[in-house]
C-alpha positions as CSV (number, residue, x, y, z in Angstrom):
1,M,-4.0,19.9,-1.2
2,A,-1.6,19.0,1.4
3,A,1.7,16.6,0.7
4,M,0.9,13.0,2.1
5,A,3.4,11.9,4.9
6,L,5.1,9.1,5.3
7,L,6.1,8.1,8.9
8,V,9.4,5.5,9.4
9,A,9.9,4.1,12.3
10,L,13.1,1.9,13.0
11,H,13.2,-0.3,16.0
12,R,14.8,-3.6,17.3
13,V,12.2,-6.2,18.7
14,N,13.3,-8.9,21.7
15,D,11.7,-11.6,18.9
16,Y,10.3,-11.1,14.9
17,D,7.2,-13.6,15.2
18,A,6.1,-11.8,18.6
19,W,6.4,-9.1,17.5
20,Q,4.5,-9.3,14.5
21,K,1.8,-10.7,16.5
22,V,1.2,-7.6,19.1
23,Y,1.8,-5.7,15.4
24,D,-2.0,-7.7,13.0
25,E,-3.2,-7.2,16.2
26,A,-2.7,-3.1,15.9
27,E,-4.2,-3.1,12.3
28,P,-7.9,-1.2,14.3
29,L,-5.5,1.2,16.5
30,E,-3.1,1.8,12.9
31,K,-6.9,2.5,11.3
32,S,-7.9,4.7,13.5
33,G,-5.2,6.7,13.6
34,G,-5.8,7.3,10.2
35,A,-2.4,5.5,8.6
36,T,-3.9,4.8,4.7
37,E,-0.8,2.1,4.1
38,K,2.6,0.1,5.5
39,S,4.8,-2.6,5.0
40,V,7.0,-3.8,7.0
41,H,11.1,-4.7,5.8
42,R,13.7,-6.6,8.6
43,A,17.5,-6.7,7.7
44,K,18.4,-8.5,5.9
45,D,20.9,-9.8,8.1
46,D,20.1,-9.2,12.0
47,P,15.8,-10.9,11.8
48,N,14.9,-8.6,14.8
49,N,15.4,-4.6,12.9
50,V,12.3,-4.3,11.8
51,M,11.5,-0.9,9.9
52,V,7.5,-0.1,9.5
53,L,6.9,1.9,7.0
54,H,3.1,4.1,7.8
55,R,1.5,6.6,4.9
56,F,-0.8,9.8,6.8
57,N,-2.9,12.0,4.5
58,T,-1.2,14.4,6.9
59,M,1.4,15.4,8.7
60,G,-1.0,16.1,11.7
61,E,-1.8,12.8,12.4
62,A,1.6,10.9,11.5
63,Q,2.2,12.7,14.3
64,A,-0.8,12.7,16.7
65,F,0.1,8.3,16.0
66,M,3.1,8.8,16.9
67,D,2.1,10.5,20.6
68,N,-0.6,8.3,21.3
69,A,-0.1,6.5,24.5
70,E,-2.1,3.3,23.1
71,V,0.9,3.6,20.7
72,H,3.8,3.7,23.1
73,A,1.8,0.8,25.2
74,A,1.3,-2.1,22.6
75,M,4.7,-1.2,21.4
76,Q,6.6,-2.1,25.0
77,R,3.8,-4.9,24.3
78,A,4.9,-6.5,21.3
79,G,9.2,-6.3,23.1
80,V,10.3,-3.3,21.0
81,A,13.8,-2.7,22.7
82,G,14.6,0.6,23.8
83,P,12.6,3.7,21.7
84,P,12.1,3.4,18.3
85,R,14.1,6.2,16.3
86,V,11.0,7.3,14.5
87,E,11.0,9.4,10.8
88,F,9.2,11.6,8.8
89,F,8.6,12.3,5.1
90,E,6.1,14.8,3.8
91,E,6.2,12.7,-0.2
92,T,7.1,14.7,-3.4
93,L,6.2,12.4,-5.7
94,R,3.5,10.5,-6.6
95,P,3.0,7.6,-7.2
96,F,4.8,5.7,-4.4
97,V,7.4,3.3,-6.9
98,K,7.9,5.0,-9.6
99,T,8.8,2.3,-12.5
100,L,11.5,3.2,-14.0
């Protein structure tokens, strides 16, 4: 079985509340792109510094999602300031969060 993929996107937004509204409206785009889980995080001292995690069944789905022009258009509408830093990771340990 192929390893699941995690897409990590780090970016600054002009206004978190405005960004969140567009992000929530884009959920159908995430689902149609193959995202199975997601979470949003904000930097402790900078609420406009955002990290978004999306999990996909395959690396190909994750990469295709970030290559989708509709995703980039939504990011622009949401007020993402500049190009995001995007990284892709293959899962090596499940569950996602392990209790120690």
